[in-house]
C-alpha positions as CSV (number, residue, x, y, z in Angstrom):
1,M,118.9,194.8,-195.0
2,A,118.6,198.4,-194.3
3,R,115.2,200.0,-194.0
4,D,114.2,203.5,-195.1
5,I,113.0,206.2,-192.6
6,C,109.5,204.8,-192.6
7,G,110.8,201.3,-191.6
8,R,110.1,199.7,-195.1
9,L,112.5,197.4,-196.8
10,P,113.9,198.7,-200.1
11,G,111.7,197.8,-203.0
12,T,108.4,197.5,-201.1
13,S,105.6,200.0,-201.3
14,M,102.7,201.0,-199.1
15,A,100.4,198.8,-201.3
16,D,102.6,195.7,-200.5
17,R,102.0,196.0,-196.7
18,K,99.6,193.6,-195.0
19,S,96.4,195.2,-193.7
20,T,95.4,195.2,-190.1
21,P,93.0,192.3,-189.1
22,A,89.5,193.6,-188.5
23,G,89.3,192.4,-184.9
24,L,92.7,193.7,-183.7
25,P,91.7,197.2,-182.8
26,D,88.8,195.9,-180.7
27,A,91.0,193.4,-179.0
28,V,93.6,196.0,-178.2
29,R,90.9,198.4,-176.9
30,E,89.5,195.6,-174.6
31,A,93.0,194.8,-173.3
32,V,93.7,198.4,-172.6
33,E,90.3,198.8,-170.8
34,R,90.9,195.6,-168.7
35,T,94.4,197.0,-167.8
36,L,93.0,200.3,-166.8
37,D,90.2,198.7,-164.8
38,A,92.7,196.6,-162.8
39,T,95.0,199.6,-162.4
40,R,92.1,201.8,-161.2
41,E,91.1,199.3,-158.5
42,S,94.7,199.1,-157.3
43,A,95.0,202.9,-157.4
44,Q,91.9,203.3,-155.3
45,T,93.2,200.8,-152.7
46,T,96.5,202.6,-152.7
47,R,94.8,206.0,-152.4
48,S,92.7,204.9,-149.4
49,R,95.7,203.5,-147.7
50,A,97.7,206.6,-148.3
51,Q,94.8,208.7,-147.0
52,E,94.7,206.6,-143.8
53,A,98.4,207.1,-143.3
54,V,98.1,210.8,-143.8
55,D,95.2,211.1,-141.4
56,E,97.1,209.1,-138.8
57,L,100.2,211.4,-139.3
58,V,98.1,214.5,-139.0
59,K,96.4,213.2,-135.8
60,S,99.8,212.4,-134.3
61,A,101.2,215.8,-135.3
62,E,98.2,217.6,-133.7
63,A,98.6,215.6,-130.5
64,G,102.3,216.4,-130.4
65,A,101.7,220.1,-131.1
66,G,99.1,220.3,-128.3
67,A,101.5,218.8,-125.8
68,V,104.3,221.2,-126.9
69,R,101.8,224.1,-126.7
70,E,100.9,223.2,-123.1
71,R,104.5,222.8,-122.0
72,V,105.4,226.2,-123.5
73,R,102.4,227.8,-121.9
74,G,103.4,226.3,-118.6
75,A,107.0,227.4,-118.9
76,I,106.0,231.0,-119.8
77,D,103.5,231.1,-116.9
78,E,106.2,230.0,-114.4
79,R,108.7,232.7,-115.6
80,R,106.5,235.7,-116.2
81,P,106.8,238.4,-113.6
82,A,103.9,238.9,-111.1
83,T,101.4,241.6,-112.1
84,S,99.8,244.1,-109.7
85,D,96.7,241.9,-109.7
86,D,98.8,238.9,-108.7
87,L,100.3,240.8,-105.9
88,R,96.9,242.1,-104.8
89,E,95.6,238.5,-104.6
90,L,98.6,237.4,-102.7
91,R,98.2,240.2,-100.1
92,K,94.5,239.3,-99.7
93,E,95.4,235.6,-99.1
94,L,98.1,236.6,-96.6
95,R,95.7,238.8,-94.7
96,A,93.2,235.9,-94.5
97,I,96.0,233.5,-93.4
98,G,97.0,236.1,-90.7
99,R,93.4,236.3,-89.4
100,R,93.2,232.5,-89.2
101,L,96.6,232.3,-87.4
102,D,95.4,235.0,-84.9
103,A,92.3,232.9,-84.2
104,I,94.3,229.7,-83.7
105,E,96.8,231.5,-81.4
106,E,94.0,232.8,-79.2
107,R,92.6,229.3,-78.7
108,L,96.0,227.9,-77.6
109,P,96.4,227.3,-73.9
110,A,97.8,230.2,-71.9
111,A,100.5,227.9,-70.4
112,R,103.1,228.7,-73.0
113,A,106.6,229.6,-72.2
114,G,106.8,233.3,-72.0
115,G,103.3,233.9,-70.8
116,G,99.9,234.2,-72.5
117,P,99.0,234.3,-76.1
118,R,101.2,236.5,-78.1
119,K,99.6,239.2,-80.3
120,R,101.1,239.1,-83.8
121,Q,102.3,242.4,-85.3
122,P,100.6,243.3,-88.6
123,A,102.9,243.1,-91.5
124,K,104.5,246.4,-92.6
125,R,103.5,247.6,-96.1
126,R,106.1,248.6,-98.6
127,A,105.4,251.6,-100.8
128,S,104.6,250.2,-104.3
């Protein structure tokens, strides 16, 4: 049989419907609460696992970013032009090496081919 828009069979009225048992709403409420409790525990476990996964992912990304940062910094340092301070330091080091070399050459025996110890000529400076 066809039902009307409220789902009633033709010829039945609201007074003919059966009433809801007294304990049914409480039973439904308890069932819903049990379901929510079980779902809540599962959701908390899932949330903590997801948080651990995200933390691990972030830790890995930070480590990778740090390694990339160091490689980029090293590549830039290798390719950047020398500054006047860099050149000044290099000149200072070369003068110190020259002094040490002069001292070593003076301690060498005089029996070299070509005579006694040779005096090294100071390096010529370029105009900068």
